[in-house]
N, C-alpha and C positions, 0 to 999 in steps of 0.2 A: 518457693524455692524448686527448682528443679535436681532432683535425686540423681547424682549419676550412678548409674546401672551397670554392673558390671557382672556376668560370672564367676561364682567363686569357685576353684575346681582345686582340689587337693593331687599334685602328682606325684607325694611321698605321704609320709607321717605329718601327723599333723604337720669493729668486730675484728673477734683477737684468737691467732692462734696460739692454742693452749700452750704447745712443746711438741717435740717430735720425739717417738719411741723408734729406734731401730731393731728391728726386728729378725731373727732368721728366715730362711727363705723357706725352711722345709713345710709340708704341706700338715693341713690338721690331721688330714689321715690319709691314708693311701692314693693309689689312682693309677693310671696307668701316665706312660709318657707321652701318650699324642699330641702332638702340636710341639716336642721338646725343641727351642732354639739352638740348641747346643747341637754338637757334631751329629748329623743325621738329619737335623730338622729342616721341616719345610722352607722355602723362600717365603711363603706369607708368615709363617711364625717367626722369622728371622726378623722380617720387615717391621712387624707387631712389636717386637723385643724393642727393636729402634727407637721404633715412637713412642715406647715407654717408659723407658731408661735413658732419654736423651741428657740427662746430668749424671750419671753411672749410676743411678739406682731407681727404682718403679717408688714414685712419692705417692703413697696409698690416704686419701682422705678419708677419716672413720669419723662419724659425727655419733657424738655420742649424747646429742640431744634425744635419737630415739632410740630407746631401751631396747625394742625388738632388733634392732641392727646391731647396737655393741656399747659395751660398757667397758668402766676400768674395775679390777675385781680389787681384794683388800692389800692383796701384794702390789699393786700399781700396773701391772699387764693390764693391756686392751685384750679384750674377747668378745667374741659373739661370730654368728656367721660371715658380716661383710667382713672382719678382720681374718678369717676360716678363709674365703674367697680372695682374697686379697694374695694371702700367703701362697695357694696353690696354684694360683695363678702366674705368681713369680717364679715358682719351682719349676712349672713345667716351661715355662720360657726362659730357665737358666738365668735368671736377673736379680740383683738383690734388690731389696725392698726397703723402705723406711715410714713405718706406720705413722701420720700425721694427725692429730687427734683435733678436733673440733668442738663447740659445745652447742652448734644450731648448725640446722643445714643452712641458713642463707649463708653462712661465713663460707660453706663447703662451696657455694654454687658462686660467689665470689672469688677464691682461690682458684675453682677451674675455671673463670672468667679471665682471670690474669694467668693462668699458667704458672700458678705456684704450686699445682700438684697436677699428677698425670694420669690418678682415676681417682673414681669419688662413686661413693654408692647413694643415690638420692632418688626420691620420688619423680617418676615421669612427670613434667607439666610443659604445655608447650610455649608461656614465657620462656621458662630456665633452656628450649630446645634451641633458642637464639644462639646460645654460646657451648652448647654440649650435645653431641652425638651419644645415643643411647643403645643399649644392649635391649633385650626383651625382658621384662620383670622375671626377677627370680623367686620374689616374694610377692603378695599380697596382703596387706592389714587393712583395718578399718578408722574410719574416723568416728568420733562420739563425742554427745553432748555432753557435760555435765551440771547440774545444778542441784540447789539447795532443798532438801527434803521437802519445805514447804511451799515450793516453786508450784503455781497453778500449771506449768509444764509439764505436759505429759506424752508426747510424740514431735519426734525431730521437724514434722513439717510446721509444728506451731511458734517453732522459734523464730523465724523470719517476720518480725512484728515492730514498728514503730514504736520506741521505748524499751527496745532489748535492746543490751549491749551484750557483745560475746567478746572473750577473750582469747587472742590465740598467737601462737608462737610467731615474730616478726620475723619473714619473708619464709618460713615453714610451706610444706604442700597446703598444707591447709589454709593458711594465708590466702597463697595464690587463687584456692578454690574458693572461697569464701568471700574475697573482693570480687568476682568472678558474677558470682550468684546471689547474692545478700543483696536485696531490695532495699529494703523497710530496715531493717536493724542495724545496728552501728556497729562496726567492728573496733577494740582495743589492744592493743599491740603489746605483747611483754617482750622482752627481751630475747629470751629465749624458750621455746615449748616447755623444759621441767619448770621453768619459773611461772606457768600460766596459772596454774589452781592456786598459789600464793598470793598471787595479783588480784582472782578470784574471791579470794576470802577476803583481803586487804582492803580491796576497794568496793568492796560489797555489791558487784558486778552480776547477773544475771545468769550470765550462762558461761561456761569452761568448753574451749573445744579443741580436739587433740587425737591424738593414739589412743586407743581406747585400755592397753594394757597400761600404759603412763596414770592415766586417769582412774582407771580401778585401782591401781598402788594408792593414788593419791587419795581417793574416799577411805581407803583403809586408814592412812593416814591423820585425817583429818577430821573425818566422822561428820554426822549431819548433812551429808550429800548424798546423790545419788547420779546414775545415770541413764538417760532417757533410753529406752528399747531401740534396740536396731543399730542403723550404722547413716552419717549423712552422706559419707561418701567413699569410697574404697581406693585406695593407693596401689597403685604400682612401683613397686620399687626395683631400680635397675641398674647396672654398672653405667658410668657413663665417662666419657674423656672429653677433653678438649676439643670444641670445633674443629674438623679437618684431619685430625689423626684417623684415616680410613683405614689403614691395614690394623690399626690396633681397634677399631671399632669392629671391622669384620673377622676379627680371632677373637675378641672377647663375644662377640654373639654367640658364636658356636660353641666356646667354652660354657658360658650360662644352659644354652641349652643341653650338655651334656652334665653338668653338674645337675641339672633337674630331675635329666631322665635316671641317673645312675643312682640316686637317692643320698647325694653330698647333701643336698641343702636340704632335706629331711630330717637327715641326720643333724646337724649342726643345730637346727632348730631342737631337737631333743636334747641334743648334748648342754646345750645353754639353756633348757628349762624354757625355752619360747612356747607360750602357747596362745591361742589365735590367730597365730600369723598361717598362711597356707602358702604351701609350693605354688609360683606360677604355675598355669597349663603351659605345656610343650607349645611351642608357634612352630617350630620344624624338627626336621630327624636332624640330632647334633651329627655332626661330622667335620671335627675341627682340620680347618686348613695345613 
């Protein structure tokens, strides 16, 4: 299997709709009002705001299937780096926001395709690109393999063999990538990424694939398992909008670069105690239109 190689670079410190959660537009932290669509805002910002709030509010899809991006606190509130970015974008554009939670990336992608949401936080993938226009990535995360302690597998390169069954979350970036890359092993799909390890245990499968942090947490929970060293892929997490919303994609692309360069993304990762995810490298000098 060809392992995808992308350099990791830190720019700072380290299907069914489940419901909707209306949230205030206040940003998670401060920040300049460059690009505000209110009085004095630029024409580009106003155009972006119009495309992102055509129903009256910005409907932001929040993927709870990826714990690096978002989670639901004990108080029921949505939180995480994607939540902070969605709120900050809405604040700067002076538009209302509705956080729409999903339990799997595949369901988020369906919602974008059907234009049931205006903004999503998903991994960049060429197949998804048919219906989604992306920004550059804001964070980079790793895909890892989980096996039982007694498994003969020791390296990622050994996984793609006849007789090996790999369980992965249906429609996830890992599913899409492994579908293209795996030649001899068999893919088995769990309904969501958080369900992968339990299915791996219950069905006595050979390998579980997913977000490293999720698998590390699962390993502590179930015991008797271990992660293979290194990674089998690198995932670029970006902001995405339904295809054809040119003004929104342009404004959000500049917004993402500023959020990386200003330390906003790094601070969000620190505040939410996310380890292992890196701020994606800058693609260009941020300059919100």
